[in-house]
C-alpha positions as a Markdown table, in Angstrom:
| # | Residue | x | y | z |
|---|---|---|---|---|
| 1 | Unk | 109.3 | 87.6 | 129.7 |
| 2 | Unk | 106.8 | 90.2 | 130.0 |
| 3 | Unk | 106.1 | 92.5 | 127.2 |
| 4 | Unk | 106.0 | 96.4 | 127.7 |
| 5 | Unk | 102.7 | 97.0 | 125.8 |
| 6 | Unk | 102.8 | 100.7 | 126.2 |
| 7 | Unk | 106.3 | 101.1 | 124.8 |
| 8 | Unk | 105.3 | 99.0 | 121.8 |
| 9 | Unk | 102.3 | 101.1 | 121.1 |
| 10 | Unk | 104.3 | 104.3 | 121.3 |
| 11 | Unk | 105.9 | 104.1 | 118.0 |
| 12 | Unk | 107.6 | 107.1 | 116.6 |
| 13 | Unk | 106.2 | 108.5 | 113.3 |
| 14 | Unk | 109.7 | 107.8 | 111.7 |
| 15 | Unk | 109.4 | 104.1 | 112.6 |
| 16 | Unk | 106.0 | 103.9 | 111.1 |
| 17 | Unk | 107.1 | 105.7 | 107.8 |
| 18 | Unk | 110.0 | 103.1 | 107.5 |
| 19 | Unk | 107.5 | 100.2 | 108.1 |
| 20 | Unk | 104.9 | 101.6 | 105.5 |
| 21 | Unk | 107.8 | 101.9 | 102.9 |
| 22 | Unk | 109.1 | 98.3 | 103.7 |
| 23 | Unk | 105.6 | 96.9 | 103.4 |
| 24 | Unk | 104.9 | 98.6 | 100.2 |
| 25 | Unk | 108.2 | 97.4 | 98.7 |
| 26 | Unk | 107.9 | 93.8 | 99.7 |
| 27 | Unk | 104.1 | 93.6 | 98.4 |
| 28 | Unk | 105.2 | 95.3 | 95.1 |
| 29 | Unk | 107.9 | 92.6 | 94.6 |
| 30 | Unk | 105.6 | 89.7 | 95.4 |
| 31 | Unk | 102.4 | 90.8 | 93.6 |
| 32 | Unk | 103.7 | 92.0 | 90.2 |
| 33 | Unk | 105.0 | 89.0 | 88.2 |
| 34 | Unk | 102.5 | 88.4 | 85.3 |
| 35 | Unk | 99.7 | 90.7 | 83.7 |
| 36 | Unk | 96.2 | 91.3 | 84.8 |
| 37 | Unk | 94.3 | 94.6 | 84.6 |
| 38 | Unk | 93.3 | 97.0 | 87.5 |
| 39 | Unk | 89.5 | 96.3 | 87.9 |
| 40 | Unk | 88.8 | 98.8 | 91.1 |
| 41 | Unk | 88.2 | 102.4 | 90.0 |
| 42 | Unk | 90.9 | 105.0 | 90.4 |
| 43 | Unk | 90.5 | 108.4 | 91.8 |
| 44 | Unk | 92.5 | 111.5 | 91.4 |
| 45 | Unk | 91.2 | 113.1 | 94.7 |
| 46 | Unk | 91.8 | 109.8 | 96.5 |
| 47 | Unk | 92.9 | 111.4 | 99.8 |
| 48 | Unk | 89.4 | 112.9 | 100.3 |
| 49 | Unk | 87.8 | 109.7 | 99.1 |
| 50 | Unk | 89.6 | 107.4 | 101.5 |
| 51 | Unk | 86.4 | 105.4 | 102.7 |
| 52 | Unk | 85.8 | 104.2 | 99.3 |
| 53 | Unk | 88.9 | 101.7 | 99.6 |
| 54 | Unk | 89.6 | 101.7 | 103.2 |
| 55 | Unk | 87.0 | 100.9 | 106.0 |
| 56 | Unk | 89.4 | 101.9 | 108.7 |
| 57 | Unk | 88.8 | 105.6 | 107.7 |
| 58 | Unk | 85.1 | 105.3 | 108.9 |
| 59 | Unk | 84.6 | 107.7 | 111.7 |
| 60 | Unk | 87.9 | 109.5 | 111.7 |
| 61 | Unk | 86.5 | 112.8 | 110.9 |
| 62 | Unk | 84.5 | 112.4 | 114.2 |
| 63 | Unk | 81.7 | 114.2 | 112.5 |
| 64 | Unk | 79.1 | 113.1 | 110.1 |
| 65 | Unk | 80.8 | 113.5 | 106.7 |
| 66 | Unk | 79.1 | 113.0 | 103.3 |
| 67 | Unk | 81.1 | 113.0 | 100.1 |
| 68 | Unk | 79.9 | 112.7 | 96.5 |
| 69 | Unk | 82.3 | 112.2 | 93.6 |
| 70 | Unk | 81.8 | 112.0 | 89.8 |
| 71 | Unk | 84.7 | 110.9 | 87.5 |
| 72 | Unk | 84.6 | 110.9 | 83.7 |
| 73 | Unk | 87.7 | 109.3 | 82.1 |
| 74 | Unk | 89.0 | 109.8 | 78.7 |
| 75 | Unk | 86.3 | 112.4 | 77.8 |
| 76 | Unk | 85.3 | 112.1 | 73.9 |
| 77 | Unk | 86.4 | 108.4 | 73.9 |
| 78 | Unk | 83.2 | 106.2 | 72.9 |
| 79 | Unk | 82.5 | 103.8 | 75.9 |
| 80 | Unk | 85.0 | 105.3 | 78.2 |
| 81 | Unk | 85.0 | 104.7 | 81.9 |
| 82 | Unk | 82.9 | 106.8 | 84.4 |
| 83 | Unk | 82.5 | 106.5 | 88.1 |
| 84 | Unk | 80.1 | 107.9 | 90.6 |
| 85 | Unk | 80.6 | 107.4 | 94.4 |
| 86 | Unk | 78.6 | 108.5 | 97.4 |
| 87 | Unk | 80.1 | 107.7 | 100.8 |
| 88 | Unk | 78.9 | 108.8 | 104.4 |
| 89 | Unk | 80.5 | 108.1 | 107.7 |
| 90 | Unk | 80.5 | 109.3 | 111.2 |
| 91 | Unk | 81.8 | 108.6 | 114.8 |
| 92 | Unk | 79.6 | 106.8 | 117.0 |
| 93 | Unk | 80.4 | 107.1 | 120.7 |
| 94 | Unk | 83.9 | 107.5 | 121.7 |
| 95 | Unk | 85.7 | 104.7 | 119.6 |
| 96 | Unk | 83.4 | 103.4 | 116.9 |
| 97 | Unk | 83.0 | 104.6 | 113.5 |
| 98 | Unk | 80.3 | 103.5 | 110.9 |
| 99 | Unk | 80.3 | 104.2 | 107.2 |
| 100 | Unk | 78.4 | 103.6 | 104.0 |
| 101 | Unk | 79.6 | 103.5 | 100.4 |
| 102 | Unk | 77.6 | 103.5 | 97.2 |
| 103 | Unk | 79.5 | 103.1 | 94.0 |
| 104 | Unk | 78.4 | 102.9 | 90.3 |
| 105 | Unk | 81.2 | 102.2 | 87.6 |
| 106 | Unk | 80.9 | 101.8 | 84.0 |
| 107 | Unk | 83.1 | 100.6 | 81.3 |
| 108 | Unk | 81.1 | 99.8 | 78.2 |
| 109 | Unk | 80.0 | 97.1 | 77.9 |
| 110 | Unk | 80.1 | 96.3 | 81.6 |
| 111 | Unk | 78.5 | 98.1 | 84.5 |
| 112 | Unk | 78.6 | 97.4 | 88.3 |
| 113 | Unk | 77.0 | 98.9 | 91.3 |
| 114 | Unk | 78.4 | 98.4 | 94.8 |
| 115 | Unk | 76.8 | 98.9 | 98.1 |
| 116 | Unk | 79.0 | 98.3 | 101.2 |
| 117 | Unk | 79.0 | 99.3 | 104.9 |
| 118 | Unk | 81.8 | 99.9 | 107.1 |
| 119 | Unk | 82.6 | 99.4 | 110.9 |
| 120 | Unk | 85.7 | 100.6 | 112.5 |
| 121 | Unk | 87.2 | 100.8 | 116.1 |
| 122 | Unk | 89.8 | 103.3 | 117.0 |
| 123 | Unk | 92.6 | 102.6 | 119.5 |
| 124 | Unk | 94.5 | 105.4 | 121.3 |
| 125 | Unk | 98.2 | 105.0 | 120.6 |
| 126 | Unk | 99.3 | 108.3 | 122.4 |
| 127 | Unk | 97.9 | 111.7 | 123.0 |
| 128 | Unk | 98.4 | 112.6 | 119.4 |
| 129 | Unk | 97.8 | 109.6 | 117.3 |
| 130 | Unk | 95.1 | 106.8 | 116.9 |
| 131 | Unk | 94.9 | 103.5 | 114.9 |
| 132 | Unk | 91.5 | 102.7 | 113.4 |
| 133 | Unk | 90.7 | 99.0 | 112.4 |
| 134 | Unk | 87.8 | 98.4 | 110.1 |
| 135 | Unk | 86.0 | 95.9 | 108.2 |
| 136 | Unk | 83.8 | 96.4 | 105.0 |
| 137 | Unk | 80.9 | 94.2 | 103.7 |
| 138 | Unk | 78.6 | 94.5 | 100.9 |
| 139 | Unk | 78.0 | 93.4 | 97.3 |
| 140 | Unk | 78.4 | 94.3 | 93.7 |
| 141 | Unk | 75.7 | 93.9 | 91.1 |
| 142 | Unk | 77.7 | 93.2 | 87.9 |
| 143 | Unk | 76.2 | 93.6 | 84.5 |
| 144 | Unk | 77.7 | 92.3 | 81.2 |
| 145 | Unk | 76.2 | 93.4 | 77.8 |
| 146 | Unk | 78.7 | 92.2 | 75.4 |
| 147 | Unk | 75.9 | 91.9 | 72.8 |
| 148 | Unk | 75.7 | 95.6 | 72.6 |
| 149 | Unk | 79.0 | 95.8 | 71.0 |
| 150 | Unk | 79.1 | 96.7 | 67.3 |
| 151 | Unk | 80.5 | 93.9 | 65.2 |
| 152 | Unk | 80.5 | 95.6 | 61.9 |
| 153 | Unk | 79.2 | 93.6 | 59.1 |
| 154 | Unk | 79.1 | 90.3 | 61.1 |
| 155 | Unk | 75.7 | 89.6 | 62.0 |
| 156 | Unk | 76.1 | 86.9 | 64.5 |
| 157 | Unk | 79.6 | 86.8 | 66.1 |
| 158 | Unk | 80.0 | 83.6 | 67.9 |
| 159 | Unk | 82.3 | 85.1 | 70.4 |
| 160 | Unk | 79.6 | 87.4 | 71.8 |
| 161 | Unk | 76.8 | 84.7 | 71.5 |
| 162 | Unk | 75.1 | 84.1 | 74.8 |
| 163 | Unk | 77.7 | 86.4 | 76.7 |
| 164 | Unk | 75.1 | 88.8 | 78.3 |
| 165 | Unk | 74.4 | 88.3 | 82.1 |
| 166 | Unk | 73.9 | 89.8 | 85.4 |
| 167 | Unk | 75.7 | 88.6 | 88.6 |
| 168 | Unk | 75.3 | 89.3 | 92.5 |
| 169 | Unk | 78.7 | 89.2 | 94.1 |
| 170 | Unk | 78.8 | 89.5 | 97.8 |
| 171 | Unk | 82.2 | 90.4 | 99.3 |
| 172 | Unk | 84.0 | 91.8 | 102.4 |
| 173 | Unk | 87.3 | 93.4 | 103.3 |
| 174 | Unk | 89.3 | 95.1 | 105.9 |
| 175 | Unk | 91.6 | 98.0 | 106.4 |
| 176 | Unk | 93.7 | 99.8 | 109.0 |
| 177 | Unk | 94.3 | 103.7 | 109.3 |
| 178 | Unk | 96.8 | 105.3 | 111.4 |
| 179 | Unk | 96.6 | 109.1 | 111.9 |
| 180 | Unk | 97.7 | 112.0 | 113.9 |
| 181 | Unk | 97.2 | 115.7 | 113.4 |
| 182 | Unk | 100.1 | 115.7 | 110.6 |
| 183 | Unk | 100.5 | 112.3 | 109.4 |
| 184 | Unk | 98.6 | 109.3 | 108.1 |
| 185 | Unk | 99.2 | 105.9 | 106.9 |
| 186 | Unk | 96.6 | 103.4 | 105.5 |
| 187 | Unk | 96.5 | 99.7 | 104.3 |
| 188 | Unk | 93.5 | 97.9 | 103.2 |
| 189 | Unk | 92.1 | 95.0 | 101.1 |
| 190 | Unk | 88.4 | 96.2 | 100.3 |
| 191 | Unk | 87.6 | 92.8 | 98.5 |
| 192 | Unk | 88.8 | 89.6 | 99.8 |
| 193 | Unk | 86.8 | 87.3 | 97.8 |
| 194 | Unk | 87.8 | 86.6 | 94.3 |
| 195 | Unk | 84.4 | 86.1 | 92.7 |
| 196 | Unk | 84.0 | 84.7 | 89.1 |
| 197 | Unk | 82.7 | 87.3 | 86.5 |
| 198 | Unk | 82.0 | 84.7 | 83.8 |
| 199 | Unk | 78.5 | 83.2 | 83.2 |
| 200 | Unk | 79.0 | 79.7 | 84.5 |
| 201 | Unk | 81.0 | 77.8 | 82.1 |
| 202 | Unk | 80.8 | 80.3 | 79.3 |
| 203 | Unk | 84.0 | 82.1 | 78.4 |
| 204 | Unk | 83.5 | 85.7 | 77.4 |
| 205 | Unk | 85.7 | 86.7 | 74.4 |
| 206 | Unk | 87.9 | 83.6 | 75.1 |
| 207 | Unk | 88.7 | 84.5 | 78.8 |
| 208 | Unk | 87.3 | 83.6 | 82.1 |
| 209 | Unk | 87.5 | 86.5 | 84.3 |
| 210 | Unk | 87.1 | 87.1 | 88.3 |
| 211 | Unk | 87.2 | 90.0 | 90.7 |
| 212 | Unk | 91.1 | 90.4 | 91.5 |
| 213 | Unk | 92.0 | 91.0 | 95.0 |
| 214 | Unk | 93.4 | 94.5 | 95.3 |
| 215 | Unk | 95.6 | 95.9 | 98.0 |
| 216 | Unk | 95.8 | 99.6 | 98.8 |
| 217 | Unk | 98.6 | 101.6 | 100.7 |
| 218 | Unk | 98.2 | 105.3 | 101.2 |
| 219 | Unk | 100.3 | 107.8 | 103.3 |
| 220 | Unk | 100.9 | 111.5 | 103.6 |
| 221 | Unk | 102.2 | 114.4 | 105.9 |
| 222 | Unk | 101.3 | 118.0 | 106.5 |
| 223 | Unk | 104.1 | 120.5 | 106.7 |
| 224 | Unk | 103.7 | 124.1 | 108.0 |
| 225 | Unk | 105.6 | 126.3 | 105.6 |
| 226 | Unk | 104.4 | 129.5 | 107.3 |
| 227 | Unk | 101.2 | 130.8 | 108.9 |
| 228 | Unk | 99.3 | 130.9 | 105.6 |
| 229 | Unk | 100.7 | 128.1 | 103.6 |
| 230 | Unk | 100.9 | 124.2 | 104.3 |
| 231 | Unk | 102.4 | 121.6 | 102.0 |
| 232 | Unk | 100.9 | 118.0 | 101.9 |
| 233 | Unk | 102.7 | 115.4 | 99.8 |
| 234 | Unk | 100.9 | 112.0 | 99.5 |
| 235 | Unk | 101.1 | 108.7 | 97.9 |
| 236 | Unk | 98.7 | 105.9 | 96.8 |
| 237 | Unk | 99.8 | 102.6 | 95.6 |
| 238 | Unk | 97.4 | 100.0 | 94.3 |
| 239 | Unk | 98.6 | 96.5 | 93.8 |
| 240 | Unk | 97.0 | 93.3 | 92.6 |
| 241 | Unk | 98.4 | 89.8 | 91.9 |
| 242 | Unk | 100.0 | 89.4 | 88.4 |
| 243 | Unk | 99.8 | 93.1 | 87.5 |
| 244 | Unk | 102.0 | 96.2 | 87.6 |
| 245 | Unk | 101.8 | 98.2 | 90.7 |
| 246 | Unk | 99.9 | 101.7 | 90.2 |
| 247 | Unk | 101.5 | 104.5 | 92.1 |
| 248 | Unk | 100.0 | 108.1 | 92.6 |
| 249 | Unk | 102.2 | 110.8 | 93.8 |
| 250 | Unk | 100.6 | 113.9 | 94.9 |
| 251 | Unk | 101.9 | 117.5 | 95.7 |
| 252 | Unk | 99.3 | 119.9 | 97.3 |
| 253 | Unk | 99.5 | 123.3 | 98.8 |
| 254 | Unk | 96.9 | 124.7 | 101.2 |
| 255 | Unk | 96.6 | 128.5 | 101.2 |
| 256 | Unk | 95.1 | 130.3 | 104.0 |
| 257 | Unk | 93.1 | 127.1 | 105.2 |
| 258 | Unk | 90.7 | 127.7 | 102.2 |
| 259 | Unk | 92.4 | 126.9 | 98.9 |
| 260 | Unk | 94.1 | 123.6 | 97.8 |
| 261 | Unk | 96.2 | 123.6 | 94.7 |
| 262 | Unk | 98.4 | 120.9 | 93.4 |
| 263 | Unk | 99.4 | 118.4 | 91.0 |
| 264 | Unk | 100.0 | 114.7 | 90.8 |
| 265 | Unk | 101.7 | 112.0 | 88.7 |
| 266 | Unk | 100.6 | 108.4 | 88.1 |
| 267 | Unk | 103.6 | 106.4 | 87.1 |
| 268 | Unk | 103.6 | 105.4 | 83.4 |
| 269 | Unk | 99.9 | 106.5 | 83.1 |
| 270 | Unk | 98.9 | 110.0 | 83.6 |
| 271 | Unk | 99.5 | 113.5 | 85.3 |
| 272 | Unk | 97.1 | 116.3 | 86.2 |
| 273 | Unk | 96.0 | 119.0 | 88.7 |
| 274 | Unk | 93.8 | 119.3 | 91.7 |
| 275 | Unk | 91.9 | 122.5 | 92.9 |
| 276 | Unk | 89.7 | 122.6 | 95.9 |
| 277 | Unk | 88.1 | 125.3 | 97.9 |
| 278 | Unk | 86.8 | 125.2 | 101.5 |
| 279 | Unk | 83.7 | 127.5 | 101.7 |
| 280 | Unk | 83.3 | 126.9 | 105.5 |
| 281 | Unk | 83.8 | 124.4 | 108.1 |
| 282 | Unk | 81.0 | 122.3 | 106.4 |
| 283 | Unk | 81.2 | 122.6 | 102.8 |
| 284 | Unk | 84.2 | 121.9 | 100.2 |
| 285 | Unk | 84.3 | 121.5 | 96.5 |
| 286 | Unk | 87.1 | 119.9 | 94.5 |
| 287 | Unk | 88.1 | 119.3 | 90.9 |
| 288 | Unk | 90.6 | 117.2 | 89.3 |
| 289 | Unk | 92.0 | 116.9 | 85.8 |
| 290 | Unk | 94.0 | 114.2 | 84.4 |
| 291 | Unk | 95.9 | 113.7 | 81.1 |
| 292 | Unk | 97.3 | 110.3 | 79.9 |
| 293 | Unk | 100.9 | 109.9 | 78.9 |
| 294 | Unk | 100.2 | 107.1 | 76.5 |
| 295 | Unk | 98.9 | 106.9 | 73.0 |
| 296 | Unk | 95.3 | 107.3 | 74.3 |
| 297 | Unk | 96.1 | 111.1 | 74.9 |
| 298 | Unk | 95.6 | 111.6 | 71.0 |
| 299 | Unk | 92.0 | 110.4 | 71.1 |
| 300 | Unk | 90.5 | 111.9 | 74.2 |
| 301 | Unk | 90.1 | 115.2 | 76.2 |
| 302 | Unk | 91.4 | 114.0 | 79.5 |
| 303 | Unk | 89.7 | 113.0 | 82.7 |
| 304 | Unk | 87.6 | 115.1 | 84.7 |
| 305 | Unk | 86.6 | 114.6 | 88.4 |
| 306 | Unk | 84.3 | 116.6 | 90.6 |
| 307 | Unk | 84.0 | 116.2 | 94.4 |
| 308 | Unk | 81.6 | 117.7 | 96.9 |
| 309 | Unk | 82.2 | 117.3 | 100.6 |
| 310 | Unk | 79.8 | 118.3 | 103.3 |
| 311 | Unk | 80.4 | 117.7 | 107.2 |
| 312 | Unk | 78.0 | 118.5 | 109.9 |
| 313 | Unk | 80.5 | 120.5 | 112.0 |
| 314 | Unk | 78.9 | 123.5 | 113.4 |
| 315 | Unk | 81.3 | 124.5 | 116.2 |
| 316 | Unk | 81.9 | 128.1 | 116.4 |
| 317 | Unk | 85.4 | 128.0 | 118.0 |
| 318 | Unk | 88.3 | 127.6 | 115.7 |
| 319 | Unk | 89.7 | 124.1 | 115.8 |
| 320 | Unk | 93.2 | 124.0 | 117.2 |
| 321 | Unk | 94.6 | 121.2 | 115.4 |
| 322 | Unk | 92.6 | 120.7 | 112.2 |
| 323 | Unk | 92.8 | 117.7 | 110.1 |
| 324 | Unk | 93.6 | 117.9 | 106.2 |
| 325 | Unk | 92.9 | 114.3 | 105.2 |
């Protein structure tokens, strides 16, 4: 029996939304049985930092796009996490996208620096939508400095003895990103290898850790409320084996194609606000603020995230169908 390939590729957006929901539900049920912490950094402005976790996003802006982001979590809390990310990606030719990501993440007493390269190939689904398939490859340089921890009056804590080490952790992953003028859906596994984080046979603080494989699902839609106001709800689900699912729900409004204002809720974790301003076709600045909803809120001043985005887009004519993700 011959298969009508053209008909199969011409999926309606409603069908894709249903498929995305089903995939998320199935993976949520299969990957959340025991308890293990999330390891990859979280971002409040994830919808503008997609390349950090999905190589399929590379080149989809169709111009050279450079983004810098700095996130400082639980400000005022000694040794709190902080993350800095620099990404760059561009379309090369008609269907190819290339990307680069540099990430530094600190959560005392550990630090990791990641360098990754992305390659994506775009398939035209119909006149309004494309599917981009991407691969990511690179490494993390992982540093563990447990001996720097204060042990109070204990001069030599045996649990910390010999626990300092550095490790070079190569890895690779893949992702897909479907998008049109108004809708997008992405799924990715940025790190497939589960590299060991301990130092050989040494167990740090009684545990033997590894890089857990994370699964990311994201989706959003842009609604035109009137000529001056757009509404963009979006979600990001992060899953890893044997850990609770992390789910971000965002509601953002775009005013006169210049000012983004909105808020988000991270289930059973935090809530906050996002403000972004588009100065021109090239330059955008964003700020995000989080507050935790658990006991930690009594001991920190929230999380601050600053984003700078520059795109080499110098066309004078107004874009008929601008992308807002």
